[in-house]
MIVOLUM-870267 format. One record per residue: residue in three letters; x, y, z of N, C-alpha, C, O in turn. Coordinates in steps of 0.2 Angstrom, whole numbers, padded with zeros to 4 digits, always signed. Last residue first. Layout:
// residues N
AlaXYZXYZXYZXYZ;...
***
This chain:
// residues 325
Leu+0083+0175-0133+0078+0172-0129+0080+0165-0126+0076+0161-0123;Gly+0093+0181-0141+0095+0179-0134+0089+0176-0130+0090+0175-0124;Tyr+0090+0183-0154+0092+0189-0150+0092+0187-0143+0092+0192-0139;Asp+0084+0172-0159+0090+0174-0163+0093+0180-0159+0099+0182-0160;Lys+0073+0171-0152+0078+0166-0150+0085+0169-0154+0090+0168-0151;Phe+0064+0180-0158+0067+0182-0152+0073+0177-0150+0078+0180-0147;Phe+0060+0172-0169+0064+0179-0170+0068+0181-0164+0074+0182-0164;Asp+0053+0163-0163+0059+0161-0167+0064+0167-0168+0070+0166-0168;Leu+0043+0171-0157+0048+0167-0153+0054+0165-0157+0060+0165-0154;Met+0036+0175-0169+0039+0180-0164+0045+0176-0160+0050+0179-0159;Phe+0032+0163-0175+0036+0168-0178+0040+0172-0174+0046+0173-0175;Lys+0024+0158-0164+0030+0154-0166+0035+0159-0170+0041+0159-0169;Thr+0014+0167-0164+0018+0166-0158+0024+0163-0160+0030+0165-0157;Ala+0008+0165-0177+0012+0171-0176+0016+0171-0169+0021+0174-0169;Asp+0007+0152-0187+0007+0153-0180+0012+0159-0179+0018+0159-0179;Pro-0005+0156-0201+0001+0153-0198+0003+0155-0191+0000+0160-0189;Gly-0023+0154-0198-0017+0158-0200-0011+0154-0198-0011+0150-0193;Asn-0033+0147-0193-0031+0146-0200-0025+0149-0202-0023+0148-0207;Gln-0037+0152-0180-0032+0146-0181-0030+0144-0188-0026+0140-0188;Asp-0037+0167-0175-0039+0164-0181-0034+0158-0182-0028+0159-0183;Asn-0044+0178-0162-0039+0173-0164-0042+0169-0170-0048+0168-0171;Phe-0054+0186-0156-0049+0189-0160-0043+0184-0161-0037+0186-0160;Glu-0059+0176-0142-0061+0181-0148-0054+0184-0150-0049+0184-0146;Tyr-0055+0158-0141-0054+0165-0138-0056+0170-0144-0053+0169-0150;Gln-0055+0147-0147-0060+0147-0141-0060+0154-0139-0065+0156-0135;Asn-0045+0147-0157-0052+0150-0159-0057+0150-0153-0062+0153-0153;Asp-0029+0152-0154-0034+0147-0152-0041+0150-0153-0043+0155-0150;Gly-0020+0158-0168-0022+0158-0161-0028+0153-0160-0030+0150-0165;Gly-0015+0160-0181-0014+0154-0178-0016+0153-0171-0014+0148-0168;Ser-0014+0178-0178-0014+0172-0183-0011+0166-0179-0007+0166-0175;Trp-0027+0186-0170-0020+0184-0169-0019+0177-0173-0023+0173-0173;Ala-0036+0198-0180-0035+0192-0176-0028+0190-0175-0024+0191-0180;His-0044+0205-0191-0041+0208-0185-0041+0202-0180-0045+0202-0175;Gly-0040+0193-0204-0043+0199-0202-0040+0201-0195-0034+0200-0194;Leu-0032+0185-0217-0032+0186-0210-0035+0193-0208-0033+0198-0211;Thr-0030+0185-0231-0036+0183-0228-0037+0184-0221-0043+0184-0218;Glu-0012+0184-0229-0018+0185-0233-0024+0182-0230-0023+0177-0226;Ile-0001+0193-0220-0004+0186-0220-0011+0187-0224-0015+0191-0222;Met+0015+0198-0220+0008+0200-0222+0005+0194-0224+0006+0191-0228;Tyr+0028+0200-0209+0024+0195-0211+0017+0198-0213+0014+0201-0209;Arg+0044+0207-0208+0037+0209-0208+0033+0203-0212+0034+0202-0218;Lys+0058+0209-0198+0054+0204-0202+0047+0207-0202+0044+0208-0197;Ile+0074+0216-0196+0066+0217-0196+0063+0212-0201+0066+0211-0206;Tyr+0086+0210-0195+0084+0214-0189+0077+0217-0190+0074+0219-0185;Pro+0095+0196-0200+0089+0200-0201+0088+0204-0194+0089+0201-0189;Lys+0112+0198-0204+0108+0196-0199+0101+0200-0200+0101+0206-0200;Gly+0122+0204-0213+0120+0197-0214+0115+0194-0209+0113+0188-0210;Gln+0122+0218-0209+0128+0213-0208+0126+0206-0208+0129+0202-0204;His+0105+0217-0208+0111+0222-0207+0117+0217-0205+0117+0213-0201;Ser+0090+0215-0217+0096+0212-0214+0101+0218-0213+0102+0222-0218;Trp+0073+0213-0218+0078+0218-0219+0084+0216-0215+0083+0214-0209;Thr+0061+0204-0227+0066+0204-0222+0071+0209-0224+0073+0210-0229;Val+0044+0199-0229+0049+0204-0230+0054+0204-0225+0053+0205-0219;Leu+0034+0187-0234+0038+0189-0229+0044+0193-0231+0047+0192-0236;Asp+0017+0184-0236+0023+0187-0239+0027+0189-0233+0025+0191-0228;Tyr+0006+0169-0235+0009+0175-0233+0015+0177-0236+0019+0173-0239;Ala-0009+0159-0234-0002+0161-0238+0000+0168-0235-0004+0172-0232;Tyr-0016+0150-0221-0016+0156-0225-0009+0157-0228-0004+0156-0225;Lys-0013+0132-0221-0014+0139-0218-0014+0144-0223-0013+0143-0229;Asp-0010+0120-0227-0016+0120-0223-0017+0127-0219-0021+0127-0214;Lys+0001+0122-0235-0005+0118-0238-0011+0119-0234-0017+0120-0236;Pro+0008+0139-0237+0007+0132-0233+0001+0129-0236-0004+0132-0238;Glu+0017+0148-0246+0010+0146-0246+0009+0139-0243+0010+0134-0246;Ile+0026+0163-0247+0025+0156-0244+0018+0154-0243+0014+0158-0241;Arg+0037+0173-0255+0030+0171-0254+0030+0164-0252+0033+0160-0254;Val+0049+0185-0249+0047+0178-0252+0040+0177-0251+0037+0180-0246;Lys+0062+0197-0251+0054+0196-0250+0053+0189-0253+0055+0188-0259;Ser+0075+0207-0244+0072+0201-0247+0065+0200-0246+0062+0203-0241;Phe+0088+0219-0242+0081+0217-0243+0080+0211-0246+0083+0209-0251;Asn+0100+0226-0232+0099+0221-0237+0092+0219-0237+0089+0217-0231;Asp+0106+0237-0224+0099+0236-0226+0098+0232-0232+0096+0234-0237;Asp+0117+0244-0218+0118+0241-0225+0111+0239-0228+0110+0239-0234;Leu+0115+0259-0210+0114+0252-0210+0114+0250-0217+0112+0253-0222;Ser+0116+0273-0212+0122+0269-0211+0121+0261-0210+0126+0258-0210;His+0108+0283-0216+0108+0277-0220+0114+0273-0219+0117+0270-0223;Asp+0108+0294-0207+0113+0294-0213+0113+0288-0217+0118+0287-0221;Arg+0102+0301-0196+0098+0298-0201+0103+0298-0207+0102+0302-0212;Arg+0112+0299-0181+0110+0302-0187+0106+0298-0192+0107+0292-0192;Gly+0115+0291-0170+0112+0298-0168+0110+0302-0175+0108+0307-0174;Asn+0120+0279-0172+0125+0285-0171+0122+0291-0170+0125+0297-0170;Asp+0110+0269-0171+0117+0267-0171+0122+0273-0169+0127+0272-0166;Leu+0097+0275-0170+0100+0272-0164+0107+0271-0165+0111+0272-0160;Leu+0094+0279-0183+0096+0284-0179+0099+0281-0172+0104+0285-0170;Asp+0091+0266-0189+0097+0270-0192+0099+0276-0187+0105+0278-0186;Asn+0080+0263-0181+0086+0259-0180+0092+0263-0183+0098+0263-0180;Phe+0071+0272-0186+0073+0273-0179+0079+0269-0178+0084+0272-0174;Ala+0070+0268-0199+0073+0274-0198+0075+0275-0191+0080+0278-0190;Arg+0064+0255-0196+0070+0255-0200+0073+0262-0199+0079+0262-0198;Leu+0052+0259-0190+0057+0256-0186+0064+0255-0190+0069+0255-0187;Glu+0045+0265-0200+0047+0269-0194+0053+0266-0190+0057+0269-0188;Ser+0043+0255-0209+0047+0260-0211+0049+0265-0205+0055+0267-0205;Glu+0035+0246-0201+0041+0244-0204+0046+0250-0205+0052+0250-0203;Val+0024+0254-0198+0028+0252-0193+0035+0250-0195+0040+0251-0192;Gln+0019+0255-0212+0021+0261-0208+0026+0259-0202+0031+0263-0200;Thr+0017+0242-0215+0022+0246-0218+0024+0252-0215+0030+0254-0215;Ala+0006+0240-0206+0012+0236-0206+0018+0239-0209+0023+0239-0207;His-0004+0249-0210+0000+0250-0203+0006+0246-0203+0011+0248-0200;Ile-0010+0245-0221-0005+0250-0222-0001+0251-0215+0005+0254-0215;Ala-0020+0236-0218-0013+0233-0219-0008+0239-0220-0002+0237-0219;Lys-0029+0243-0204-0028+0241-0211-0021+0239-0212-0016+0241-0208;Met-0036+0242-0191-0029+0242-0192-0027+0239-0199-0025+0234-0199;Val-0052+0234-0195-0048+0239-0192-0040+0238-0192-0039+0232-0194;Ala-0054+0224-0204-0058+0230-0204-0055+0236-0201-0056+0242-0203;Gly-0041+0215-0212-0044+0218-0206-0048+0224-0207-0046+0228-0211;Arg-0034+0208-0222-0041+0210-0223-0044+0212-0216-0050+0211-0215;Ser-0021+0205-0220-0022+0209-0226-0030+0211-0226-0031+0216-0230;Gly-0013+0206-0204-0017+0203-0209-0019+0207-0215-0019+0214-0214;His+0004+0206-0198-0002+0209-0200-0006+0205-0205-0003+0201-0208;Ile+0019+0208-0188+0014+0203-0191+0007+0207-0192+0005+0210-0188;Ile+0036+0210-0187+0029+0214-0188+0025+0209-0191+0026+0206-0196;Val+0049+0211-0176+0045+0206-0180+0038+0209-0181+0035+0210-0175;Ala+0065+0219-0174+0057+0219-0174+0055+0214-0178+0057+0213-0184;Pro+0079+0225-0164+0076+0221-0169+0068+0220-0168+0066+0221-0163;Leu+0088+0238-0162+0082+0236-0159+0078+0232-0164+0074+0234-0168;Leu+0106+0235-0163+0099+0238-0165+0094+0236-0161+0094+0232-0156;Glu+0119+0241-0152+0115+0235-0155+0109+0239-0158+0106+0244-0156;Lys+0124+0253-0148+0127+0250-0153+0123+0244-0156+0124+0243-0162;Lys+0114+0267-0146+0115+0260-0144+0118+0257-0150+0116+0257-0155;Arg+0110+0282-0139+0114+0279-0144+0115+0272-0141+0118+0271-0136;Thr+0095+0291-0136+0099+0286-0134+0104+0283-0140+0101+0283-0146;Leu+0088+0303-0135+0093+0303-0140+0098+0297-0138+0104+0298-0138;Arg+0077+0300-0128+0081+0304-0125+0088+0304-0129+0094+0304-0126;Ser+0067+0293-0134+0072+0289-0131+0077+0293-0127+0082+0290-0124;Cys+0060+0304-0140+0057+0301-0134+0063+0296-0130+0062+0296-0124;Ala+0068+0305-0151+0068+0311-0146+0065+0308-0139+0068+0310-0134;Tyr+0065+0294-0158+0072+0295-0156+0072+0300-0150+0076+0300-0145;Gly+0052+0297-0161+0053+0291-0156+0060+0292-0154+0062+0290-0148;Lys+0053+0308-0169+0050+0309-0163+0051+0303-0158+0052+0304-0152;Ile+0060+0301-0180+0063+0306-0176+0060+0308-0170+0064+0309-0165;Ala+0049+0292-0183+0056+0290-0181+0060+0295-0177+0063+0294-0172;Ala+0040+0301-0188+0038+0297-0182+0045+0294-0179+0045+0294-0173;Val+0046+0306-0199+0045+0310-0194+0044+0307-0187+0046+0309-0182;Glu+0046+0293-0206+0052+0297-0205+0052+0302-0199+0056+0302-0195;Pro+0032+0291-0208+0036+0287-0203+0043+0290-0202+0046+0288-0196;Ser+0022+0305-0207+0027+0302-0210+0031+0297-0206+0032+0299-0200;Leu+0005+0304-0202+0011+0306-0200+0016+0302-0205+0015+0296-0205;Lys-0007+0299-0204-0005+0304-0209+0002+0306-0208+0005+0310-0212;Ser-0010+0281-0202-0008+0288-0200-0006+0292-0205-0003+0290-0211;Gly-0024+0272-0208-0017+0273-0207-0016+0280-0205-0020+0284-0205;Asn-0038+0270-0207-0035+0272-0213-0027+0273-0213-0024+0274-0218;Tyr-0043+0265-0195-0046+0263-0201-0042+0264-0207-0043+0261-0212;Val-0034+0272-0186-0035+0264-0185-0038+0262-0192-0036+0256-0194;Val-0036+0285-0189-0029+0282-0190-0030+0274-0190-0027+0271-0194;Asp-0049+0287-0185-0047+0288-0192-0041+0284-0194-0040+0281-0199;Glu-0047+0286-0171-0052+0281-0175-0050+0282-0183-0050+0276-0186;Ala-0038+0296-0168-0036+0289-0167-0041+0285-0171-0038+0280-0174;Thr-0043+0309-0168-0040+0307-0174-0038+0299-0174-0037+0296-0179;Phe-0048+0309-0155-0052+0311-0160-0050+0309-0167-0054+0307-0172;Pro-0039+0306-0145-0044+0301-0147-0048+0303-0153-0051+0298-0155;Asp-0022+0310-0151-0028+0312-0148-0033+0307-0150-0033+0304-0155;Glu-0012+0307-0159-0010+0310-0153-0016+0312-0149-0015+0317-0145;Ala-0006+0293-0169-0011+0298-0167-0009+0301-0161-0006+0297-0157;Ala+0007+0288-0171+0002+0287-0176-0004+0292-0175-0007+0295-0180;Lys+0017+0287-0162+0014+0294-0164+0010+0294-0170+0009+0299-0173;Tyr+0024+0272-0169+0024+0277-0164+0021+0284-0166+0023+0286-0172;Met+0011+0263-0178+0018+0265-0177+0018+0270-0172+0013+0273-0169;Thr+0000+0250-0173+0001+0256-0176+0009+0258-0174+0012+0256-0170;Ala-0002+0232-0176-0001+0238-0172+0000+0244-0176+0000+0244-0182;His-0004+0218-0178-0009+0223-0180-0008+0229-0176-0013+0231-0172;His+0008+0214-0168+0003+0211-0171-0003+0216-0172-0006+0217-0167;Thr+0026+0215-0165+0019+0218-0165+0015+0214-0169+0017+0212-0175;Gly+0040+0213-0154+0035+0210-0159+0029+0213-0159+0026+0214-0153;Val+0057+0217-0151+0050+0218-0151+0046+0215-0156+0048+0214-0162;Ala+0072+0214-0141+0068+0214-0148+0061+0215-0146+0059+0214-0141;Asn+0077+0217-0130+0082+0214-0135+0078+0214-0141+0082+0215-0147;Phe+0074+0233-0121+0072+0227-0124+0077+0224-0129+0080+0228-0133;Lys+0080+0244-0115+0076+0239-0111+0075+0233-0114+0074+0228-0111;Lys+0084+0253-0125+0089+0249-0121+0086+0244-0117+0090+0239-0115;Pro+0072+0260-0129+0075+0255-0133+0080+0250-0130+0081+0245-0132;Tyr+0060+0267-0124+0064+0263-0120+0068+0258-0124+0068+0252-0122;Cys+0053+0273-0135+0055+0277-0129+0060+0274-0124+0064+0277-0121;Asn+0051+0263-0144+0054+0269-0146+0057+0273-0140+0062+0276-0140;Ser+0045+0253-0136+0051+0251-0140+0055+0258-0142+0061+0258-0143;Leu+0034+0259-0132+0039+0257-0127+0045+0256-0130+0051+0257-0128;Ile+0026+0262-0144+0028+0267-0139+0034+0265-0135+0039+0269-0134;Ser+0024+0248-0148+0028+0253-0152+0030+0259-0148+0036+0261-0149;Ala+0016+0244-0137+0023+0241-0138+0027+0245-0143+0033+0246-0142;Met+0005+0251-0140+0009+0253-0134+0016+0250-0134+0020+0253-0132;Ala+0001+0244-0152+0003+0251-0152+0007+0254-0146+0011+0258-0146;Gly-0001+0232-0146+0004+0232-0151+0006+0240-0152+0012+0241-0152;Gly-0012+0235-0139-0006+0232-0135+0000+0233-0140+0005+0234-0137;Ala-0021+0237-0149-0019+0243-0144-0013+0241-0140-0009+0245-0139;Ser-0014+0223-0157-0018+0229-0158-0017+0235-0153-0011+0238-0154;Met-0003+0215-0146-0008+0215-0151-0012+0221-0151-0015+0223-0146;Gly+0015+0214-0143+0008+0216-0141+0004+0216-0147+0006+0215-0153;Leu+0031+0211-0134+0026+0210-0139+0019+0213-0137+0018+0213-0131;Leu+0048+0211-0129+0041+0214-0129+0037+0212-0135+0039+0212-0141;Phe+0060+0204-0118+0057+0205-0125+0050+0208-0124+0047+0207-0119;Val+0076+0204-0110+0069+0206-0110+0066+0207-0117+0069+0211-0121;Arg+0089+0200-0104+0085+0197-0109+0078+0198-0108+0074+0194-0106;Lys+0094+0207-0094+0098+0208-0101+0095+0204-0106+0097+0204-0112;Lys+0088+0204-0083+0086+0210-0086+0090+0212-0092+0088+0217-0096;Asp+0081+0189-0079+0087+0191-0083+0085+0198-0086+0082+0198-0091;Phe+0073+0189-0063+0073+0187-0070+0079+0191-0073+0082+0195-0070;Ser+0070+0190-0050+0077+0189-0052+0077+0186-0059+0081+0182-0061;Phe+0057+0193-0045+0058+0186-0047+0065+0185-0050+0067+0179-0052;Gln+0059+0207-0042+0056+0202-0038+0058+0195-0039+0059+0191-0034;Lys+0065+0212-0054+0068+0212-0048+0066+0207-0043+0069+0204-0040;Ile+0054+0210-0063+0061+0208-0065+0065+0207-0058+0069+0202-0057;Val+0044+0218-0057+0043+0210-0057+0050+0207-0059+0052+0202-0056;Arg+0049+0231-0058+0047+0228-0051+0047+0221-0052+0050+0217-0048;Asp+0050+0233-0072+0056+0233-0068+0055+0230-0061+0059+0227-0058;Val+0036+0232-0075+0041+0227-0078+0047+0227-0073+0050+0222-0072;Ser+0030+0242-0069+0028+0236-0067+0033+0231-0069+0035+0226-0065;Gly+0036+0253-0075+0037+0252-0068+0035+0245-0066+0039+0242-0061;Met+0031+0251-0088+0039+0250-0087+0040+0249-0079+0045+0245-0077;Val+0018+0254-0086+0020+0247-0088+0027+0246-0087+0029+0241-0084;Leu+0019+0267-0081+0015+0262-0077+0017+0255-0079+0019+0250-0075;Glu+0025+0274-0092+0028+0273-0085+0025+0268-0081+0029+0264-0078;Ala+0014+0272-0101+0021+0270-0103+0025+0269-0096+0028+0264-0095;Glu+0004+0279-0096+0004+0272-0096+0010+0269-0097+0012+0263-0095;Gly+0013+0293-0089+0007+0290-0091+0007+0282-0091+0011+0279-0087;Ser+0031+0294-0091+0024+0297-0090+0019+0292-0092+0020+0288-0096;Gly+0043+0290-0096+0043+0292-0089+0036+0295-0087+0035+0298-0082;Lys+0042+0295-0112+0046+0292-0107+0045+0294-0100+0046+0300-0099;Ala+0026+0296-0119+0032+0299-0117+0036+0295-0112+0033+0291-0108;Gln+0013+0293-0122+0018+0292-0128+0025+0295-0126+0029+0296-0130;Asn+0004+0297-0113+0006+0290-0113+0011+0288-0118+0013+0283-0119;His+0002+0310-0116+0006+0309-0110+0008+0302-0110+0012+0300-0105;Pro-0005+0310-0129+0002+0312-0129+0006+0310-0122+0012+0308-0122;Phe-0015+0295-0132-0014+0301-0128-0007+0303-0128-0002+0299-0127;Phe-0015+0283-0139-0016+0289-0143-0016+0296-0139-0016+0301-0142;Trp-0016+0272-0131-0009+0274-0135-0010+0280-0138-0004+0283-0140;Asn-0022+0266-0119-0024+0273-0122-0017+0275-0126-0014+0280-0123;Trp-0027+0249-0121-0022+0254-0119-0023+0261-0123-0024+0261-0129;Cys-0044+0245-0119-0039+0246-0123-0033+0250-0120-0035+0254-0115;Asn-0056+0241-0113-0050+0238-0110-0044+0239-0115-0039+0236-0115;Tyr-0066+0249-0117-0065+0243-0120-0059+0239-0118-0056+0235-0122;Ile-0065+0260-0108-0072+0256-0108-0071+0250-0112-0074+0245-0110;Asn-0052+0262-0098-0054+0263-0105-0060+0258-0106-0059+0252-0104;Tyr-0051+0262-0085-0047+0267-0088-0048+0267-0096-0046+0272-0099;Met-0059+0252-0081-0059+0258-0077-0055+0264-0080-0057+0270-0079;Asn-0058+0241-0089-0062+0246-0091-0063+0252-0087-0067+0257-0088;Thr-0039+0239-0089-0046+0237-0087-0051+0243-0089-0049+0248-0091;Gln-0024+0231-0093-0028+0237-0093-0036+0235-0092-0038+0229-0094;Glu-0010+0224-0086-0017+0223-0087-0020+0230-0088-0019+0234-0083;Pro+0005+0215-0091+0002+0221-0089-0005+0221-0091-0007+0219-0096;Tyr+0012+0201-0090+0006+0203-0093+0003+0209-0089-0001+0209-0085;Ile+0027+0193-0092+0023+0198-0088+0018+0201-0093+0019+0203-0098;Val+0033+0176-0092+0029+0181-0096+0026+0186-0091+0023+0184-0086;Ala+0049+0167-0093+0043+0170-0090+0039+0175-0094+0042+0178-0099;Phe+0054+0153-0102+0055+0160-0101+0048+0162-0097+0044+0158-0096;Gly+0056+0139-0108+0059+0141-0101+0060+0149-0101+0065+0151-0099;Leu+0050+0132-0118+0056+0135-0119+0060+0138-0113+0066+0140-0113;Lys+0038+0126-0113+0043+0123-0117+0050+0126-0118+0055+0122-0117;Asp+0033+0137-0105+0034+0130-0102+0039+0126-0106+0044+0123-0104;Ala+0031+0146-0115+0035+0148-0109+0037+0141-0106+0043+0141-0104;Trp+0021+0140-0123+0028+0141-0126+0033+0142-0120+0039+0140-0120;Glu+0010+0141-0114+0013+0134-0116+0020+0135-0119+0024+0130-0118;Asn+0009+0155-0114+0011+0151-0108+0014+0144-0110+0018+0142-0106;Leu+0004+0158-0127+0011+0160-0125+0014+0156-0119+0020+0155-0118;Arg-0007+0156-0134-0003+0150-0131+0004+0152-0129+0008+0147-0129;Ser-0015+0166-0138-0008+0165-0141-0004+0159-0139+0001+0157-0142;Gly-0027+0163-0131-0027+0163-0138-0020+0163-0141-0019+0159-0146;Gly-0021+0163-0117-0025+0158-0120-0025+0158-0127-0024+0152-0131;Ala-0016+0176-0116-0012+0170-0115-0015+0164-0118-0011+0160-0121;Phe-0028+0184-0118-0022+0185-0122-0017+0179-0122-0015+0176-0127;Val-0035+0179-0107-0038+0178-0114-0032+0179-0119-0031+0175-0123;Glu-0027+0184-0096-0029+0176-0097-0031+0175-0104-0029+0170-0107;Pro-0026+0198-0098-0020+0193-0098-0022+0186-0099-0019+0183-0103;Asn-0040+0202-0109-0036+0203-0102-0030+0198-0103-0030+0194-0108;Gln-0049+0212-0121-0045+0206-0119-0043+0208-0112-0043+0213-0109;Met-0053+0224-0127-0058+0218-0125-0055+0212-0124-0058+0206-0124;Cys-0038+0227-0136-0044+0229-0133-0049+0223-0132-0049+0218-0136;Gly-0024+0216-0132-0028+0220-0136-0034+0223-0132-0035+0221-0127;His-0010+0215-0120-0016+0212-0123-0019+0218-0127-0017+0224-0127;Leu+0007+0213-0120+0002+0218-0120-0004+0216-0124-0004+0215-0130;Ala+0020+0205-0112+0015+0204-0117+0009+0209-0116+0006+0209-0110;Val+0037+0203-0111+0032+0208-0109+0026+0207-0114+0028+0209-0120;Ile+0047+0189-0106+0043+0193-0112+0038+0197-0109+0034+0194-0104;Val+0063+0185-0100+0056+0187-0099+0053+0190-0105+0056+0194-0108;Pro+0075+0172-0095+0072+0178-0099+0065+0179-0098+0061+0175-0096;Leu+0080+0168-0078+0076+0167-0084+0075+0173-0088+0074+0179-0086;Lys+0096+0164-0073+0091+0169-0073+0086+0168-0079+0089+0168-0085;Thr+0105+0153-0063+0101+0154-0070+0096+0159-0069+0091+0158-0065;Ser+0110+0152-0051+0114+0156-0055+0110+0157-0062+0113+0161-0066;Gln+0101+0143-0045+0101+0150-0043+0105+0154-0048+0103+0160-0048;Pro+0093+0132-0057+0099+0134-0052+0099+0141-0051+0096+0145-0055;Ala+0076+0129-0057+0082+0131-0060+0087+0133-0055+0085+0135-0050;Thr+0064+0126-0050+0069+0121-0051+0076+0123-0054+0081+0119-0054;Ser+0056+0136-0052+0058+0135-0045+0064+0130-0045+0067+0130-0040;Tyr+0054+0136-0066+0056+0142-0063+0059+0140-0056+0065+0142-0054;Asn+0049+0127-0074+0056+0126-0072+0058+0132-0068+0064+0132-0066;His+0036+0131-0078+0037+0125-0073+0044+0124-0071+0045+0122-0065;Pro+0036+0149-0078+0036+0142-0081+0037+0137-0076+0040+0138-0071;Leu+0025+0161-0072+0031+0158-0071+0031+0150-0074+0027+0146-0072;Tyr+0017+0175-0077+0017+0168-0078+0024+0165-0077+0029+0167-0081;Val+0009+0188-0069+0015+0185-0071+0015+0178-0072+0012+0174-0067;Lys-0001+0203-0071+0000+0196-0070+0006+0193-0072+0009+0196-0077;Tyr-0005+0219-0064-0001+0214-0069-0002+0207-0067-0003+0206-0061;Asn-0013+0234-0063-0012+0228-0060-0008+0224-0066-0008+0226-0072;Arg-0009+0251-0060-0011+0246-0065-0009+0239-0062-0004+0238-0058;Thr-0013+0268-0056-0011+0261-0054-0013+0256-0059-0018+0257-0063;Gly-0005+0284-0058-0010+0280-0057-0008+0273-0054-0003+0272-0052;Trp+0006+0292-0059+0002+0292-0065-0004+0287-0064-0008+0286-0069;Ile+0013+0291-0048+0009+0297-0048+0004+0297-0054+0000+0301-0055;Ser+0010+0274-0046+0015+0279-0046+0010+0286-0046+0004+0285-0046;Trp+0009+0256-0043+0006+0263-0043+0012+0268-0043+0017+0267-0041;Tyr+0006+0239-0047+0011+0245-0047+0007+0251-0047+0002+0252-0051;Ser+0002+0223-0042+0000+0229-0043+0006+0234-0043+0010+0234-0039;Gly+0001+0205-0046+0003+0211-0042+0000+0217-0045-0004+0217-0049;Glu+0001+0187-0047-0001+0194-0049+0001+0199-0044+0003+0198-0038;Thr+0005+0172-0055+0005+0176-0049+0003+0183-0051+0003+0184-0057;Trp+0003+0155-0061+0001+0162-0062+0002+0166-0055+0001+0163-0050;Thr+0014+0142-0066+0010+0145-0061+0009+0153-0063+0013+0156-0065;Gly+0016+0129-0078+0019+0134-0073+0013+0137-0069+0008+0134-0068;Ala+0016+0111-0080+0013+0118-0081+0016+0122-0076+0017+0121-0070;Gln+0023+0100-0076+0022+0101-0083+0019+0108-0085+0020+0110-0090;Ile+0022+0097-0063+0028+0102-0065+0028+0103-0072+0032+0107-0075;Ser+0012+0089-0061+0011+0096-0059+0017+0100-0061+0016+0106-0062;Phe+0016+0076-0066+0011+0080-0070+0011+0087-0068+0010+0092-0072;Ser+0024+0072-0056+0027+0073-0062+0022+0077-0067+0025+0081-0071;Phe+0015+0072-0045+0020+0077-0045+0023+0078-0052+0025+0084-0054;Leu+0008+0061-0049+0004+0067-0048+0009+0073-0049+0008+0078-0052;Ile+0018+0051-0048+0014+0052-0055+0011+0059-0055+0012+0063-0059;Ala+0021+0051-0035+0026+0053-0040+0023+0054-0047+0025+0059-0050;Phe+0009+0047-0029+0012+0054-0028+0017+0056-0033+0017+0062-0035;Ile+0008+0034-0034+0003+0039-0036+0006+0046-0035+0005+0050-0039;Asn+0020+0029-0028+0020+0029-0035+0014+0034-0037+0016+0038-0042;Cys+0016+0030-0014+0022+0033-0017+0022+0034-0024+0024+0039-0027;Phe+0005+0021-0014+0004+0028-0013+0010+0032-0015+0009+0038-0018;Ile+0012+0009-0017+0007+0011-0022+0005+0019-0021+0005+0023-0026;Leu+0019+0008-0006+0023+0008-0012+0018+0011-0017+0020+0015-0021;Lys+0010+0006+0004+0014+0012+0005+0017+0013-0002+0018+0019-0004;Met+0004-0006+0000+0000+0000+0000+0004+0006+0000+0003+0011-0004;
***
């Protein structure tokens, strides 16, 4: 009987370590308060003390929350497979009726203020609390969360190894709620070149030897966040990276370009544009045919996910792996 009990306990324990755990917290400053959730992969507690886990900051879209975003993207499942943690800052209807990040307000588009400060304050606190690797921090976001990811990557480029956006706007695409709706449906009237200069100013003229790599994913048929946003994000980040290396828009990156068409048998076809510097891709843009305003390859149990698209989460993580994930 004792042996049977031990065997049952061992089986239960072996199953329990296959999935990680959720924890949560709150951060407040003069800019307000935001809650956040953290997903710790199953190997977090068993990792040697000298091993610090990399971390991904994941920003959900409108009408979502951390659990829905995690479920649709399957990001936590990947965290258990690959051994990284995930920080999910949370927006609620107390601050936006649709749970959107308020990316269109000027005070949220500046370093050290508004929602940008609240998100980064949460991230800094969690990294310190759980002893995550502050030199391996990645950022991704969907829709309004993608727009906020554009803000954070422009204003805090040294904080992130790479960024991934899915149906996002570029930095400073809109600066008030009145023009934001038109921007979402039709693209920004601001030049990506000007947006990059504004982004570089927000970074406080940061000079960084390394680039800020980016993977951009977009669908061709979204009613909102039209396809033009993908090329605007791409162009803005190319110019921003050129400014990052030496503070000048002097086309100092060699910027090798390639474009391929990929047609999987059981998923939507897509075009992949790649910009490389010194032989290594630093921007990848996936334009996915037929995909509407949904996470490509996501779990259809959750709204704003389309399982018929290629796996956007895998695209992002494969890209992040090239930069230290």
